[in-house]
C-alpha positions as CSV (number, residue, x, y, z in Angstrom):
1,M,108.5,-33.5,-127.6
2,T,111.0,-31.5,-129.6
3,G,109.2,-28.5,-131.4
4,G,106.5,-28.7,-128.9
5,G,105.1,-25.3,-129.8
6,G,104.9,-25.9,-133.6
7,S,101.8,-27.2,-135.4
8,I,102.8,-30.5,-135.3
9,G,104.6,-30.8,-132.0
10,S,101.6,-29.1,-130.2
11,E,98.9,-31.4,-131.6
12,L,101.3,-34.5,-130.7
13,C,101.3,-33.0,-127.2
14,R,97.7,-32.6,-127.0
15,Q,97.1,-36.3,-128.0
16,I,100.0,-37.4,-125.5
17,A,98.5,-35.4,-122.5
18,T,95.2,-37.7,-122.7
19,Y,97.4,-40.8,-121.8
20,D,98.8,-41.4,-118.3
21,S,102.3,-40.4,-118.9
22,K,104.8,-40.1,-116.1
23,Q,106.0,-36.5,-117.6
24,L,105.7,-34.2,-120.8
25,I,108.6,-32.3,-121.6
26,V,107.9,-29.5,-124.2
27,F,111.0,-28.5,-125.9
28,D,111.1,-25.5,-128.2
29,I,113.3,-23.1,-129.4
30,Y,110.7,-20.2,-129.6
31,E,109.4,-19.3,-126.0
32,N,106.0,-18.1,-127.5
33,N,105.0,-21.1,-128.9
34,A,106.1,-23.1,-126.0
35,Y,104.4,-20.6,-123.5
36,S,101.2,-21.2,-125.7
37,I,101.1,-24.7,-125.6
38,E,102.0,-24.7,-121.8
39,Q,99.0,-22.7,-121.0
40,E,96.6,-24.7,-122.8
41,L,97.8,-27.9,-121.4
42,K,97.9,-26.7,-117.9
43,R,94.4,-25.5,-118.7
44,N,92.9,-28.7,-120.0
45,Y,95.1,-31.3,-118.2
46,P,95.8,-29.8,-114.6
47,N,97.1,-33.1,-113.3
48,L,99.4,-33.5,-116.2
49,N,103.1,-33.5,-115.1
50,L,104.5,-30.9,-117.5
51,K,107.9,-29.4,-118.3
52,V,108.5,-26.7,-120.5
53,L,111.9,-26.3,-121.8
54,I,113.6,-23.7,-124.2
55,G,116.5,-24.6,-126.6
56,S,117.5,-25.9,-129.8
57,V,118.1,-29.4,-130.8
58,R,121.1,-28.2,-132.6
59,D,122.7,-27.4,-129.3
60,Q,124.1,-30.7,-128.6
61,K,125.2,-29.8,-125.0
62,R,121.7,-28.6,-124.2
63,V,120.3,-31.9,-125.6
64,D,122.7,-33.7,-123.8
65,D,122.0,-31.8,-120.4
66,I,118.2,-32.5,-121.0
67,F,118.6,-36.3,-121.4
68,S,120.9,-36.5,-118.6
69,S,118.5,-34.6,-116.1
70,Y,115.3,-36.1,-117.3
71,R,116.1,-39.4,-118.8
72,P,112.9,-39.6,-121.2
73,D,112.0,-43.1,-122.4
74,I,110.2,-42.1,-125.5
75,V,111.1,-38.8,-127.8
76,Y,109.1,-37.6,-130.4
77,H,111.0,-35.5,-132.8
78,A,108.7,-32.5,-134.5
79,A,111.4,-29.7,-134.5
80,A,111.7,-28.6,-138.0
81,H,112.1,-25.5,-140.4
82,K,108.9,-24.5,-141.8
83,H,110.2,-23.0,-145.1
84,V,112.6,-25.8,-146.0
85,P,113.7,-24.4,-149.5
86,L,114.8,-21.0,-147.9
87,M,116.8,-22.7,-145.2
88,E,118.7,-25.2,-147.4
89,G,120.1,-22.1,-149.1
């Protein structure tokens, strides 16, 4: 889950955690958000195979390394800027 600590990403993580997934990887650029959803998921889903990683989807090498190491079957991409007009400038 890219952007797994954000508002949309964290909600998707909560929903995915209810299924019998092999592993849930939360990937976010902000450690505070990632830590928050990690603690919530650990508390509410103690048997969940959870991995939390920090990095940016704009860092191609980091993304390639993660794909090479974890080989995900499904990727939900929720990483996004919240203030799009500001970021477009």
